[in-house]
N, C-alpha and C positions, 0 to 999 in steps of 0.2 A: 439703644443697646450699647452704643459706642461711647463709653465714658473714659476720657483720657486723664491719666494722673501719673505723676512721677513718683516713683518709690522713694521714701525717705532714705532707705538704705542705699539706693543707687546714688542719690544726691550726695549723701555723706561720702560715699566712695569716690565720687568725682571730685569733690572739694578737697579730699585728703590725698588725692593722688599726686605724685610728684614725677617729674621728668627723669628719665634715666636712659642710658644708651641701650639700644635694642640690638640683638644679634643679627648678623647677616642672614637673610633668608633667600633661598634659591627656589625657582619655580617647582623643582622636584618635590619641595617640602609641602606643596599644596595638592599633591596628586596621590590618589589611591587607585590601584588596579585590581580588577577581578577577571579571571580568565574564564568567563562563563561561556563565551562563544566557541570554546575549544570542543565542547561536547554537545552543543545544541544550536539550532538555527534561529531561535527567537528567545528574547529575554522579556519577562513580565515585571513591571514596576508598579507597586501599589503606593498611592499617595494617601497618607493620613494627615489630618490637619485639625487644629483648634480643639484639642482634647480638653484643655483646661482642667486637668486633674488638681485636686485640692485635698485638704484634710478630710473632706466629707465623701471622697470617692470610695466606692465599693470596688476594690481591686480584684476581688474574686469574679465579680460580674464583668469587669472590663477585660480581664484575661480571657474569659470565656467568649466575650464579644469579639475581640480582635482575633482570637484563634478561629472563630467561625468565618470572619472576613477572609482570612488567609486560606481556609478550606475552600471557600467559594472562588476566590481569585487566583489561587495557586501562584503567588509571585515568587520571583527570585530575589528581588530587592524591594525594600520598603523605604520610601522617602517621606520624612515627617516635616511638614512645612510650617512649623512654629506654633507658638502658644500651647506648649505641652502642659504647662501648669498655670495656675493663678491662685495665689494664697496657699502656699504649700511649704514643705520643709525638705531637708535632704532625703528623708525616708520616702517621700512622694516620688522623687526622681529615681531612687533606688528600686522601687517597686515597678516603675515604668520600664526601666532597663531590664529587669528580671522578666517582664512579659516579653519584650523583644527577643531576649536570648532564648526563650522557650519555644520560639516559632519555627516550625519545619514545614516544607512544602511537600508535594506529592512524590518528589524524587528522594525524599528522606534527608534532604540537606537543610541545614540551618539557613534561614532567610537572612541575607545581609541587610543592613539598614543604615541610612544616612540621616543626619539631623540638621535642619536649618532653623535657626532661632527666629522667634517672633518678637513682638513688642512687649509681651508679658513674662517672658521666660526667666527674668531675673527678679521678679517681684515675689519674694517669699522670705522665709526665715532661714537664711543661710548666707554664707559669705558670697559676695558677688562673683567670685571666680569659680564657684562650685559647679554650675552647669557645664562650663567648659572642661573642668577637671573630670567630671564623671563621664562626659562624652568621649574624652580622650582615653580614659581608663578602659572603656569598652571597645577600643579599637586595637586589635592584635597585630595588624600588619599594614604596611603600605603596598603590599603586593600579594593578594590572596590567590592561592592555587588550589584547585578542587581536590587534588590528591592529598593535601595536607589537612591535619586537624588543627583547629584554633580554639583557644579559650573563649574569645569574644569575636563578634562578627560585625562590629561597627565600621563605618566608612569615614567617620568624622576626621577632619584635619583642621588645625588652627595653629600654625606657627606664629610665635610671638613677633609681631611686627607693627609698623605704624599704619598698616592698611585698616581702614574703618571696618567695623564689624568683627564677628567672631566665628562665622561659619562660611567663609569663602574658600571653597575647595572644588576639585573636579575629580570625578570617578571615571576612569578609563575602563571600558568593558572591552576585553580583548579576545582574540583568537591566537593563542600563543603570545608572540611578541607584537602582533599587529593590532593596533587600535581600530575597533569597528565603530563604536559609539562612545559618546561622552555625556555624563550627567554633571551639570554645574549646580552647585549649591551656592547661593549668594545671600548674604545677610542684608535685608532691607532696613535694618537698624530699628530704632525705637522712637525716641522723642526728639523733636527739633524746637528749640526755643525761638519764638518769633519776636521777642522783645516784650511781650505781654503775657502770653500763655504758651503752652506746648502743643505743637502740631505733630502729626505723624512724620517720621523721617523718610528717607529715600535711599536708593542705591547711589552711593556717592560717585563723583567723577573719578576719584582714585580707584574705586572698585571697577569702574568701566574700563579704565586703562589697564588694570590688573587682568581683567577678562581678555582684553586684546593681547596682552603679553603672554598669558598662559596658553591661550588658544594658538598663538603663533608658534610657541615652543613645542607644544605637545602634538600639533598636527603636521608641522614642517611643510606647510603649503598644500597638504592633501585635501582637496575640496570634496572628496568622496566621504569624508568623515563628518557625520552630522551629530547634533547634540540636542539635549533638552535642558531647560533651566527651571530650577525650583527656588522659590523665595516666598516670603510671607505676605507683605503688603502689595496689593495690586498696582499695576502701572496705570498711567493716564490712558494708555491705549485700550484698556479694558472698557472704559467709558466711551472712548471713540468708536470702538468696534460695535458696541451696543447701538450707538447713534447711527452708524453706517448701515447696520442691519435693519433698524426699525424705522428708518425714514419713510414718511408716507408716500413720497414720490421719489422715484429713482434711487432705490436703496443700492448700496455699494456691495452688499453681500447677499448672494442669492439664497432663496429658500433651500433648506437642507444643509447649508453651510454654517448654521448657527442654531442655538437652542437654549432652553432654560430661560430664566428671568432674573431681574434685579428686584428683590423683595425688601431690601433694607429701606429705612426711611431716608429722605434726602440728606446728603452729607453736609451741604452748604459749605463745602471747602472752597476757600477763596480762589485757589488756583484753577478750579474747574469752571467757575462762574463765567469767565471770559469767553468760553467756547460755546455758550448758549446751546447746551445739549438737551436732547429729549428727556434724559434722566441723569441726575448726578448722584444716584444712590450707590456710589462706589467710594469707599473710604481710602483714597489714595494718599500719598505723601504730600508734602507742602509745595512741591514744584514738579514740573515735567522734566524728565531726564532724557538722555539720548540712549538709554540702555536698549530699548526695543529695536531701534534702527541699527545700532551697532551689532547687536546679537543676530538680527535677521540677516545682515550682510555676511555674517560668519557662520551660517549654516545651522542656527538654532531652529528646530522645527516645531517646538512646543514649549510653552511657558505655563507653569502651574503654581498656584498660590492659594491662600485662604483668607483669613482676617475678617471677611464679611460673612457672618455665619449663615445668613438666610439666602444669600445670592448663589445661584447655580448656573449662571450664564456662561456659555462658551461660544466661540466664533473662530472661523478661519479668516484671518485679517491681514491685509496688506496696507500699510500706511501710505503707499504711493498710488493706490487706486482712486479714480475720480470719474465723475459723470461728464461726458462730452456733450455739450448742448448741440453741437453741429451734427454729429452722427447719431445722437440720441442713444448712446450705448455707454456702458461702463468700460472704462479703459483701465486695464491692469497691466502696467508695463513690465512687470516681472513674471507674468503668467500666473494663473491660479495655483499651479503646482508649487509655487514658492510662498504661498500664504503661510502664516504662522498660526498654530492653534493656541489661542488664549483660553484658559479654562480655570474656573474656580474648583478647588477641591471640595469634596463632600465632607461636611463636618462629621468627625469621627467619634464624638462622644457628646453627651448632653449633661449640663450641670445646672445648678440652681437658678441662675439668672435667665437661662434659656426657658425654663418653665415659667418664670414670672413674666418675662417680656414677650414671648412668642408662642407659648403653649407647648404642647408635646407633638405637634404635627410637622416640625422641621425634619426634612429628610436626613437620615443619618447613614453613614457608611464609609465608602472610600472611592477613589478613582483607580481604574486599572488601565495601564498604558503598556502597549506591546511594541517592541522594536525588533528589527530583523537583521540577520547576519548580512543580507545583501544591501543593507543601508536604507531599506524602504521603511516608510512610516505612513500609514493611511489614516489620517485624521478626518477624512472627508466623508466616507460612507457611514451612515448610521445603521448598521446591520449587525447580524450576529458575529461577523468576522471583523468588525471594526477594531482598529488599534487603540481606540480610546473609548471607554465607556464608564458609566457610573455603576457602582454596586450599592444598592440601598438595602439596609438591614436594620430592622427595629429591634429594640431590646426584648419585645414580646416574643420574637422568633427564636430566641435562645433560652427562654425561660420555660 
Protein backbone atom coordinates (compact mmCIF):
# COMPACT_ATOMS: atom_id res chain seq x y z
CA UNK A 1 0.00 0.00 0.00
CA UNK A 2 2.87 2.38 0.77
CA UNK A 3 4.45 3.45 -2.49
CA UNK A 4 6.85 6.34 -2.08
CA UNK A 5 7.45 8.71 -4.94
CA UNK A 6 8.61 12.28 -5.35
CA UNK A 7 6.36 14.59 -7.27
CA UNK A 8 7.95 15.93 -10.45
CA UNK A 9 6.43 19.29 -9.69
CA UNK A 10 7.88 19.29 -6.20
CA UNK A 11 11.33 18.36 -7.51
CA UNK A 12 11.21 21.13 -10.06
CA UNK A 13 10.15 23.57 -7.39
CA UNK A 14 13.05 22.59 -5.17
CA UNK A 15 15.57 22.77 -7.99
CA UNK A 16 14.34 26.17 -9.08
CA UNK A 17 14.14 27.68 -5.63
CA UNK A 18 16.62 30.36 -4.73
CA UNK A 19 17.72 31.72 -1.39
CA UNK A 20 16.36 35.03 -0.15
CA UNK A 21 16.21 36.88 3.09
CA UNK A 22 13.24 35.84 5.22
CA UNK A 23 11.28 38.20 7.46
CA UNK A 24 11.71 38.15 11.22
CA UNK A 25 9.18 35.86 12.85
CA UNK A 26 7.95 36.14 16.43
CA UNK A 27 6.49 33.27 18.45
CA UNK A 28 3.19 35.17 18.46
CA UNK A 29 3.03 34.57 14.69
CA UNK A 30 2.62 30.81 15.27
CA UNK A 31 -0.32 31.10 17.69
CA UNK A 32 -4.08 31.08 17.18
CA UNK A 33 -6.46 31.45 20.12
CA UNK A 34 -10.08 30.35 20.56
CA UNK A 35 -12.02 31.40 23.65
CA UNK A 36 -14.03 28.17 23.88
CA UNK A 37 -13.68 27.57 27.61
CA UNK A 38 -15.33 30.90 28.37
CA UNK A 39 -18.76 29.30 27.93
CA UNK A 40 -18.20 25.56 28.39
CA UNK A 41 -16.35 23.09 30.61
CA UNK A 42 -15.21 20.69 27.91
CA UNK A 43 -14.00 20.94 24.33
CA UNK A 44 -14.37 18.16 21.79
CA UNK A 45 -11.79 17.70 19.04
CA UNK A 46 -12.44 15.45 16.05
CA UNK A 47 -9.48 14.05 14.13
CA UNK A 48 -9.88 13.39 10.42
CA UNK A 49 -7.01 11.80 8.49
CA UNK A 50 -5.92 10.39 5.13
CA UNK A 51 -8.88 11.54 3.07
CA UNK A 52 -6.93 11.31 -0.22
CA UNK A 53 -9.45 13.32 -2.20
CA UNK A 54 -8.82 13.30 -5.95
CA UNK A 55 -10.38 13.99 -9.35
CA UNK A 56 -12.60 10.95 -8.77
CA UNK A 57 -14.01 12.02 -5.39
CA UNK A 58 -17.77 12.29 -5.07
CA UNK A 59 -17.89 15.49 -3.02
CA UNK A 60 -21.64 15.35 -2.48
CA UNK A 61 -21.17 12.00 -0.77
CA UNK A 62 -18.13 13.23 1.19
CA UNK A 63 -19.98 16.32 2.39
CA UNK A 64 -22.83 14.16 3.61
CA UNK A 65 -20.39 11.74 5.23
CA UNK A 66 -18.40 14.35 7.16
CA UNK A 67 -21.60 16.15 8.24
CA UNK A 68 -22.80 12.84 9.70
CA UNK A 69 -19.51 12.38 11.58
CA UNK A 70 -19.95 15.86 13.04
CA UNK A 71 -23.56 15.08 13.96
CA UNK A 72 -22.37 11.98 15.84
CA UNK A 73 -19.30 13.47 17.52
CA UNK A 74 -20.50 17.07 17.96
CA UNK A 75 -16.97 18.57 17.94
CA UNK A 76 -15.92 22.14 18.60
CA UNK A 77 -12.73 21.71 16.59
CA UNK A 78 -11.62 19.42 13.76
CA UNK A 79 -7.93 18.61 13.34
CA UNK A 80 -7.00 17.12 9.95
CA UNK A 81 -3.76 15.13 10.15
CA UNK A 82 -2.66 15.14 6.55
CA UNK A 83 -2.95 13.48 3.17
CA UNK A 84 -6.05 15.45 2.31
CA UNK A 85 -5.45 14.91 -1.41
CA UNK A 86 -3.61 12.62 -3.81
CA UNK A 87 -3.77 13.38 -7.53
CA UNK A 88 -5.93 16.50 -7.46
CA UNK A 89 -6.13 20.14 -8.48
CA UNK A 90 -7.03 23.47 -6.91
CA UNK A 91 -10.73 22.74 -7.22
CA UNK A 92 -10.31 19.62 -5.07
CA UNK A 93 -8.91 21.72 -2.25
CA UNK A 94 -11.59 24.36 -2.76
CA UNK A 95 -14.34 21.77 -2.37
CA UNK A 96 -12.73 20.33 0.76
CA UNK A 97 -12.60 23.71 2.45
CA UNK A 98 -16.20 24.38 1.43
CA UNK A 99 -17.17 21.20 3.28
CA UNK A 100 -15.29 22.33 6.40
CA UNK A 101 -16.86 25.79 6.33
CA UNK A 102 -20.36 24.27 6.15
CA UNK A 103 -20.02 22.31 9.40
CA UNK A 104 -21.94 23.33 12.52
CA UNK A 105 -22.23 21.57 15.87
CA UNK A 106 -25.22 21.18 18.19
CA UNK A 107 -24.56 24.65 19.67
CA UNK A 108 -25.25 26.13 16.25
CA UNK A 109 -21.64 27.27 15.92
CA UNK A 110 -19.30 26.76 13.01
CA UNK A 111 -16.77 24.07 13.79
CA UNK A 112 -13.22 25.46 13.86
CA UNK A 113 -10.60 23.43 12.02
CA UNK A 114 -6.84 23.02 11.85
CA UNK A 115 -4.79 21.54 9.02
CA UNK A 116 -1.60 19.53 9.43
CA UNK A 117 0.04 18.52 6.17
CA UNK A 118 0.90 14.94 5.20
CA UNK A 119 3.39 13.57 2.71
CA UNK A 120 0.98 13.69 -0.26
CA UNK A 121 -0.60 17.11 0.11
CA UNK A 122 1.53 18.86 -2.51
CA UNK A 123 1.21 16.09 -5.11
CA UNK A 124 -1.26 17.51 -7.58
CA UNK A 125 -1.82 19.84 -10.49
CA UNK A 126 -1.27 23.18 -8.81
CA UNK A 127 1.49 25.53 -7.76
CA UNK A 128 3.46 24.11 -4.81
CA UNK A 129 2.43 27.04 -2.66
CA UNK A 130 -1.29 26.57 -3.24
CA UNK A 131 -2.08 24.31 -0.23
CA UNK A 132 -0.47 26.84 2.10
CA UNK A 133 -2.25 29.69 0.34
CA UNK A 134 -5.73 28.22 0.60
CA UNK A 135 -5.29 27.15 4.24
CA UNK A 136 -4.22 30.70 5.13
CA UNK A 137 -7.10 32.13 3.10
CA UNK A 138 -9.57 30.23 5.28
CA UNK A 139 -8.17 31.59 8.54
CA UNK A 140 -9.97 34.79 9.55
CA UNK A 141 -8.24 35.64 12.81
CA UNK A 142 -5.41 34.80 15.18
CA UNK A 143 -7.79 35.29 18.11
CA UNK A 144 -11.34 33.96 17.75
CA UNK A 145 -14.01 35.21 20.15
CA UNK A 146 -17.39 33.47 20.22
CA UNK A 147 -19.34 36.71 20.31
CA UNK A 148 -17.98 37.72 16.90
CA UNK A 149 -18.90 36.50 13.43
CA UNK A 150 -16.12 35.35 11.09
CA UNK A 151 -16.03 34.64 7.38
CA UNK A 152 -13.75 31.64 7.81
CA UNK A 153 -13.00 29.39 10.80
CA UNK A 154 -9.56 27.91 10.04
CA UNK A 155 -6.81 27.76 12.66
CA UNK A 156 -3.88 27.31 10.28
CA UNK A 157 -0.72 29.36 10.71
CA UNK A 158 2.44 29.35 8.63
CA UNK A 159 4.67 32.41 8.95
CA UNK A 160 7.34 32.40 6.29
CA UNK A 161 10.58 31.37 7.98
CA UNK A 162 13.47 28.92 7.76
CA UNK A 163 11.67 26.46 10.06
CA UNK A 164 11.20 23.09 8.24
CA UNK A 165 7.65 22.23 7.31
CA UNK A 166 4.59 24.33 6.60
CA UNK A 167 2.07 23.59 9.35
CA UNK A 168 3.89 24.24 12.61
CA UNK A 169 1.60 26.21 14.88
CA UNK A 170 -0.20 26.08 18.20
CA UNK A 171 -3.85 26.64 19.09
CA UNK A 172 -4.43 28.06 22.55
CA UNK A 173 -7.87 27.20 23.91
CA UNK A 174 -8.65 29.84 26.49
CA UNK A 175 -11.04 31.02 29.18
CA UNK A 176 -10.89 34.75 28.58
CA UNK A 177 -7.18 35.59 28.64
CA UNK A 178 -6.20 32.39 30.47
CA UNK A 179 -4.77 29.52 28.42
CA UNK A 180 -6.30 26.20 29.53
CA UNK A 181 -5.17 23.73 26.81
CA UNK A 182 -2.94 23.82 23.75
CA UNK A 183 -3.15 21.93 20.45
CA UNK A 184 0.13 21.62 18.57
CA UNK A 185 0.18 21.05 14.83
CA UNK A 186 3.58 19.84 13.63
CA UNK A 187 4.57 19.06 10.06
CA UNK A 188 6.26 15.64 9.87
CA UNK A 189 7.39 16.64 6.38
CA UNK A 190 7.45 14.39 3.32
CA UNK A 191 10.52 12.84 1.69
CA UNK A 192 14.13 12.36 2.81
CA UNK A 193 16.77 11.46 0.22
CA UNK A 194 19.09 8.78 1.62
CA UNK A 195 21.54 8.92 -1.27
CA UNK A 196 19.80 6.23 -3.30
CA UNK A 197 16.07 6.61 -2.87
CA UNK A 198 13.56 8.59 -0.84
CA UNK A 199 12.46 7.59 2.66
CA UNK A 200 9.77 9.21 4.77
CA UNK A 201 10.92 12.31 6.60
CA UNK A 202 10.60 13.20 10.29
CA UNK A 203 9.94 16.07 12.66
CA UNK A 204 13.28 17.90 12.39
CA UNK A 205 15.52 18.99 15.26
CA UNK A 206 14.76 22.63 14.42
CA UNK A 207 11.05 21.91 14.87
CA UNK A 208 11.70 20.25 18.23
CA UNK A 209 13.59 23.36 19.32
CA UNK A 210 10.71 25.49 18.01
CA UNK A 211 8.32 23.39 20.10
CA UNK A 212 10.44 24.06 23.20
CA UNK A 213 10.59 27.78 22.47
CA UNK A 214 6.91 28.30 21.73
CA UNK A 215 5.89 26.14 24.71
CA UNK A 216 8.11 28.20 27.02
CA UNK A 217 6.81 31.51 25.72
CA UNK A 218 3.11 30.61 25.66
CA UNK A 219 2.96 28.85 29.03
CA UNK A 220 5.34 31.03 31.01
CA UNK A 221 6.30 28.09 33.21
CA UNK A 222 2.71 27.13 34.06
CA UNK A 223 2.87 23.34 34.47
CA UNK A 224 -0.92 23.08 34.76
CA UNK A 225 -1.37 23.76 31.05
CA UNK A 226 -1.43 20.50 29.08
CA UNK A 227 -1.47 19.90 25.36
CA UNK A 228 -2.11 17.49 22.51
CA UNK A 229 0.04 17.08 19.38
CA UNK A 230 -1.16 16.35 15.85
CA UNK A 231 1.09 15.26 12.96
CA UNK A 232 0.95 12.84 10.03
CA UNK A 233 3.80 10.30 10.07
CA UNK A 234 3.92 8.16 13.25
CA UNK A 235 6.89 8.23 15.62
CA UNK A 236 9.15 5.27 16.40
CA UNK A 237 7.46 5.19 19.79
CA UNK A 238 4.33 3.88 18.07
CA UNK A 239 6.23 0.70 17.23
CA UNK A 240 7.88 0.66 20.66
CA UNK A 241 4.52 0.94 22.43
CA UNK A 242 3.14 -1.96 20.40
CA UNK A 243 6.17 -4.04 21.40
CA UNK A 244 5.79 -3.03 25.04
CA UNK A 245 2.12 -4.03 25.05
CA UNK A 246 2.43 -7.28 23.11
CA UNK A 247 5.48 -8.83 24.79
CA UNK A 248 4.75 -12.49 25.57
CA UNK A 249 6.42 -12.17 28.94
CA UNK A 250 6.43 -9.15 31.22
CA UNK A 251 4.53 -6.68 29.04
CA UNK A 252 5.18 -3.06 30.00
CA UNK A 253 1.64 -1.87 29.27
CA UNK A 254 -1.17 -3.51 31.16
CA UNK A 255 -4.36 -4.88 29.64
CA UNK A 256 -6.88 -2.11 29.14
CA UNK A 257 -4.23 0.52 28.43
CA UNK A 258 -3.85 -0.42 24.77
CA UNK A 259 -6.02 -1.66 21.94
CA UNK A 260 -6.39 -2.05 18.21
CA UNK A 261 -3.84 -3.63 15.90
CA UNK A 262 -1.12 -3.09 13.30
CA UNK A 263 -2.65 -4.45 10.11
CA UNK A 264 -0.22 -3.00 7.59
CA UNK A 265 2.36 -5.19 5.87
CA UNK A 266 5.90 -5.07 7.35
CA UNK A 267 7.52 -1.76 6.56
CA UNK A 268 11.12 -3.07 6.46
CA UNK A 269 12.31 0.42 7.34
CA UNK A 270 16.00 0.21 8.16
CA UNK A 271 15.76 2.38 11.25
CA UNK A 272 13.29 0.00 12.92
CA UNK A 273 15.20 -3.20 12.20
CA UNK A 274 17.85 -2.63 14.86
CA UNK A 275 15.22 -2.74 17.63
CA UNK A 276 14.17 -6.36 16.93
CA UNK A 277 10.49 -5.56 17.45
CA UNK A 278 7.52 -7.93 17.50
CA UNK A 279 6.14 -6.03 14.52
CA UNK A 280 7.51 -3.28 12.31
CA UNK A 281 4.26 -2.68 10.43
CA UNK A 282 4.61 1.04 11.19
CA UNK A 283 5.72 3.40 8.43
CA UNK A 284 7.89 5.77 10.43
CA UNK A 285 10.42 8.32 9.20
CA UNK A 286 14.02 7.55 8.38
CA UNK A 287 15.32 7.99 11.94
CA UNK A 288 14.21 8.15 15.57
CA UNK A 289 13.90 11.68 16.92
CA UNK A 290 13.66 13.15 20.40
CA UNK A 291 10.21 14.62 19.88
CA UNK A 292 8.34 12.11 22.04
CA UNK A 293 10.55 12.53 25.12
CA UNK A 294 10.74 16.32 24.74
CA UNK A 295 6.96 16.64 24.31
CA UNK A 296 6.22 14.27 27.17
CA UNK A 297 8.41 16.29 29.54
CA UNK A 298 6.47 19.40 28.57
CA UNK A 299 2.97 18.18 29.29
CA UNK A 300 1.78 16.67 26.00
CA UNK A 301 -0.91 14.16 27.03
CA UNK A 302 -1.77 12.72 23.63
CA UNK A 303 -0.25 12.39 20.15
CA UNK A 304 -2.46 11.69 17.13
CA UNK A 305 -1.40 10.82 13.59
CA UNK A 306 -2.39 8.86 10.47
CA UNK A 307 -0.37 7.74 7.42
CA UNK A 308 -0.87 3.98 7.91
CA UNK A 309 -4.40 3.45 6.64
CA UNK A 310 -5.10 0.05 8.14
CA UNK A 311 -3.46 0.46 11.56
CA UNK A 312 -5.70 1.38 14.47
CA UNK A 313 -3.42 0.68 17.43
CA UNK A 314 -3.43 2.96 20.47
CA UNK A 315 -1.55 2.75 23.76
CA UNK A 316 -0.77 4.70 26.90
CA UNK A 317 3.01 4.70 26.76
CA UNK A 318 5.94 5.77 28.92
CA UNK A 319 9.37 5.46 27.32
CA UNK A 320 10.96 5.22 30.79
CA UNK A 321 8.99 2.15 31.95
CA UNK A 322 10.91 -1.11 32.33
CA UNK A 323 10.61 -4.58 33.87
CA UNK A 324 12.65 -5.09 37.04
CA UNK A 325 13.98 -8.64 37.20
CA UNK A 326 14.64 -8.41 40.94
CA UNK A 327 11.17 -7.31 42.02
CA UNK A 328 9.41 -8.97 39.06
CA UNK A 329 7.34 -5.85 38.48
CA UNK A 330 7.00 -3.13 35.91
CA UNK A 331 8.68 0.05 37.10
CA UNK A 332 7.17 3.26 35.80
CA UNK A 333 9.24 6.09 37.30
CA UNK A 334 6.87 8.80 36.14
CA UNK A 335 3.74 6.98 37.38
CA UNK A 336 1.04 5.76 35.03
CA UNK A 337 -0.75 9.11 35.23
CA UNK A 338 2.03 10.59 33.10
CA UNK A 339 1.74 8.09 30.25
CA UNK A 340 1.15 9.62 26.83
CA UNK A 341 -1.69 8.41 24.65
CA UNK A 342 -0.32 7.44 21.23
CA UNK A 343 -3.14 6.86 18.75
CA UNK A 344 -3.71 6.34 15.06
CA UNK A 345 -6.50 8.33 13.52
CA UNK A 346 -9.36 6.46 11.90
CA UNK A 347 -9.14 6.82 8.13
CA UNK A 348 -11.81 9.29 7.13
CA UNK A 349 -12.46 8.43 3.48
CA UNK A 350 -11.88 5.59 1.07
CA UNK A 351 -10.40 5.90 -2.39
CA UNK A 352 -9.56 3.65 -5.33
CA UNK A 353 -6.33 2.06 -4.12
CA UNK A 354 -7.95 1.23 -0.76
CA UNK A 355 -10.49 -0.89 -2.63
CA UNK A 356 -7.78 -2.52 -4.73
CA UNK A 357 -5.34 -3.20 -1.90
CA UNK A 358 -7.43 -3.93 1.15
CA UNK A 359 -11.03 -4.33 0.13
CA UNK A 360 -13.93 -2.41 1.56
CA UNK A 361 -13.72 -3.60 5.17
CA UNK A 362 -11.24 -0.99 6.39
CA UNK A 363 -12.89 0.87 9.31
CA UNK A 364 -13.72 4.43 8.35
CA UNK A 365 -14.64 7.38 10.51
CA UNK A 366 -12.87 9.69 12.93
CA UNK A 367 -11.36 9.95 16.38
CA UNK A 368 -13.06 12.01 19.07
CA UNK A 369 -10.96 13.58 21.84
CA UNK A 370 -12.37 15.49 24.81
CA UNK A 371 -10.39 17.90 26.99
CA UNK A 372 -11.67 19.56 30.16
CA UNK A 373 -11.52 23.01 31.68
CA UNK A 374 -9.98 21.62 34.86
CA UNK A 375 -7.01 20.37 32.80
CA UNK A 376 -7.98 16.71 32.98
CA UNK A 377 -7.80 14.21 30.15
CA UNK A 378 -8.80 10.59 30.69
CA UNK A 379 -7.24 8.49 27.97
CA UNK A 380 -7.20 5.40 30.15
CA UNK A 381 -10.76 4.18 30.69
CA UNK A 382 -12.39 2.58 27.67
CA UNK A 383 -15.98 3.35 28.58
CA UNK A 384 -18.84 5.53 27.44
CA UNK A 385 -17.31 8.53 29.20
CA UNK A 386 -13.79 8.09 27.88
CA UNK A 387 -12.01 11.18 26.58
CA UNK A 388 -10.74 9.28 23.55
CA UNK A 389 -12.81 7.06 21.32
CA UNK A 390 -13.18 5.92 17.72
CA UNK A 391 -16.23 6.83 15.66
CA UNK A 392 -16.80 4.23 12.96
CA UNK A 393 -19.15 5.13 10.12
CA UNK A 394 -19.54 3.32 6.82
CA UNK A 395 -20.75 4.94 3.62
CA UNK A 396 -23.71 2.57 3.59
CA UNK A 397 -24.97 4.22 6.80
CA UNK A 398 -25.43 7.58 5.06
CA UNK A 399 -26.91 6.31 1.80
